[in-house]
N, C-alpha and C positions, 0 to 999 in steps of 0.2 A: 572499500577499505580492505586491505589484505591481512588475513590472519597469519600469514607466513612471516611478515616483518613486524607485526604488532607486538607490543609489550604487554598489553592488557586488553580486556574486552568489557563491554557493557551488555548485561542481559537482564531483561525484565526490570529495567530502571536502576540496576545496581552495578557498580564498577567492581571488577574482580579485585582491584587493589584495596577495596574496602575490607576484604577478607585476607589481606596481606599475601595474596597469591598473584602470580603473573604467568603468561604463556611461556612454556619451556618445552624442550624436547629431550626426553629421557631414553637413552639407548635406542634411538630410532631415527633413521634417515628416510623412512618410507612414509609417504603421505597417501592416504586412501580416500581423501575427500573427493566429492563429485561436484563438477561445476555447473550441472544442469543443462549442458549443451548437447548431450546425446540426443539424437533424433532417429525416428523410425519412419520409413515410408509406408503410407497406407495404400495398399494395392490389392488387387485380386487377379486371378488367372481364369482364362477361358480356354477350353480345349480346342476351340476353332481358331484361336489366335496363337501366334508364336511369341508375342510380346505381352507382358503383364500390363494391366491398366493401373496407372499410378494416380492416386487422388491427392497427393501432397505429403509433406512431412510434418510430424508432430513430435513434441518433446516427450521423451520416455522416462525421465527422472527429474527429481527436484535437486536443489543444491544441498549438500551436506558437508559438514566440517568434522574433522577428527584431529584433536591436538591434546597436549599435556599441559597441566598447570602445576607449578611448584611454588614454594614459599619465596617471597622476595629476598629474604636473608639466607636462603639455602638450607635452612634447618628443617627438622622433621615436622610434619603436620601432626598436631596433637589430636586426640580423640574429639575434644570439644570443637576444634576448628573443623574437623572432618564432618561432624554432624551438622554444623551451621552451613557449610558449603553445600552439603547434600540437600538440606532444606531449601536453600536459595534456588538451586538448579532444578528442583522437582516441584516447586511451589505451584506452578500452573500446568494443567494438562493441555492448555491451548497455546498456539504459537505466540511468542512475545518478541518484542524488538531485540535484535542482536546486532551489535556493531563492534568493530575492532579499532582500537586506538593506535593507529600507525602514523598519525600526523600527515596523512596524504591530503592534499588540497581538494581532491575530487572525492567528496564524501558519499558513500553508499551504505545501506544497511539492509537487514534481512528480517524475516519473521520466522522464528524457529522454536522447536521443542527440544529440550535436552533428552535424548533417548538412551544414553549410555554413560554410566559413571563407574570406572574401574579403578581400584586402588593400585598404585605402583609401590611395591614393597621390595626394597633392596637391603640385604643384610639385616633383616628383621625390623627395618625402619620404614615408616610410611613417608616416602619422599615426594610423592606427587599423586596426581589423579589423571587418568586418561578419559577425555570427554568426547562425546559425539553429539552433534546437533543436526537435526534434519529440518529444513525449511518447508514452508507450505507452497513453494513456487519454484519454477525454473528461472526466476528473475531475481536480481537484486533490485533495490529501489534508491532513487536519488533522494536527497534531503527533502523532507516535507516542506511545502510552501503554502502559506496562507496569504491570500489577498483580501484585505478588509477595506470596505468603503462605507461611508455614510452618504447616501444619495438623496438629494433634495427633490430632484425632478427626473433628470436624465444623465446618464454617464456612459461614455465610451472608453474602453481600455483594451489593451492587447495582452494575449498570453501566447507564448511560444511553446507549442507541444513538441517536446523532444523525446517522447516515449519510444522505447524500443519494442513496440507491439507489432503483431503480424501485419496488420493493415494500417498501422499508424494512428488509428482512432483511440482516443482515451476519454473515459467518462469521469469527470471530477465530482466532488461532493460540494453542494451549494447549500448555504444556510441563509435564511431570510428572516428578519424581524421587522414587522411593518405595522403601521396604523392605516395604511392606504387600503382601498377596496380592491385594487388589482395591481399586479406587477407583470411586466413583460420582460423575459430574458431572451435575448436574440444573439445568435452567432451569425454575424453579417457574412463572414467568410463561408459558412455552411449554407447560407440563405434559408435559415429556418429559425423558428422561435417557439416559445411556450408561454402561454398566458395563464396566470394564476389568479383566480377569483377568491378573495379572502373573506367575503361577506358572511359566509356560513361558519367561519372559524371563530373560536372563543378566545378572546384576548386574555393575557395574563394579568397579574396584579399591577404590572408596570404599564398596562394599556396596549402592549404590543402583541401581535399575533406571530407565532413562530412556526416556520416550516423548514425542514431539512430534506433536501432532495439527494437521495442516493441513486444517482442515475445508472450506475453500474449494475445495481440489482433492481432497477425500475421500481423504486419505493419512495413514497413521501412519508416522512415521520414527524411526530410532534416533539415537544421538548423532553418528553419521557421516553423517546425512541419507540413510541407506539405508532402503528400504521394509521395514516389518515385516509379515510375512504375517498376515492377519486371524485365522487359526486360532490363532496364538500369543497373541492377546488374548482368547481365549474366545468369539470371535464365530462360533458354529457353529449347528447345528440345535437345540441345547438352550439357546441363548442367551435370557436374559431380563434386564430391568433394572427395578429398583424405582423407582417415581415417587411421592414422598411427597405431591405436590399432588393426586393422584387416589387415593392409598392403594391402588395396584395395580401391575401389571407391564405392560411392553411387550416384545414379542419381535422387533421390527424394529430395525435399527441406526440410531442417531440421530447424525448429524454435528452437533455442537454449534453453535448459532446464537444470535444476539441479535435479538429482535423490535424493531420501532420503539418508541422510548421507553424507559422504565425497566424493567430486567429484574432479577428476584431470582434469584441463583445460589446453589446449595447444593453443597458438595463433601463427600463422606463418605469417610474414610480418611486415615491419616497420610501426609503427603507434602509436598514442596516444590512449590508450584503457581504457575505464571506464565501470565497471559493478556495477549496482545499484540494491539493493534489501532491502526489509523490510518484514521479514517473518511473516505470519499470526500466531496468538496465540489464542487458545481456552480458553482465560482467563476469559471470562465473564466480569462483571463489578467490580469484587473484585481483 
């Protein structure tokens, strides 16, 4: 979503219109936002060579936004309003969801911290505020998607990985609630699988055992987001996981991933299964 054409924005779950302010431009045609697409070559030189060794390019900055906000009715911002707006924008020291309301059908969002709030005073009146947001990534993100299934025995489904990552690989988050002794999650396209032994896990009051796989950070978590020791998942020296696409077994741990393009997924075992993903987009700030 573009902040240039947006009328309002949502930050940390609150819409700017809730504070009676919208995006505006006060005496400025210059935008100093950064779209996160600046790149730098990683290279070295050697005195015996005339050409530098190039190891590839990497992003050198994150996305940032700088824009003004003014009251919807064009009136002066009162002291009380100013305090409330400042409290809202500085409430969290950690990146929060930021999206712009521009009615674009291709929705994207960011995770950002408000790093600057400057009052705009004209003729002794507080007519607006100049804001700067800095994201935690050189990517925007597509709308978050949740795939929820209740699986009785076996389920096959497809996920199209359209992430704008360097190598096309994306690691989703998977959550399982089950009463079964084992679950197999296989990416048939990747020809790999992971088997989860749940016999050592403690069931909740509802009788279900809960596991959340944060594959991107190679972590298995319980319902309280505490790490589950891998030994409790059956991941030991005797570990093996069946892969139907090769009709064989693998003995190394596979952190579930999505390859670029269409992936065929197979889940074996009765469970409540959720896959969560929001694909990165090299959209910059426009």
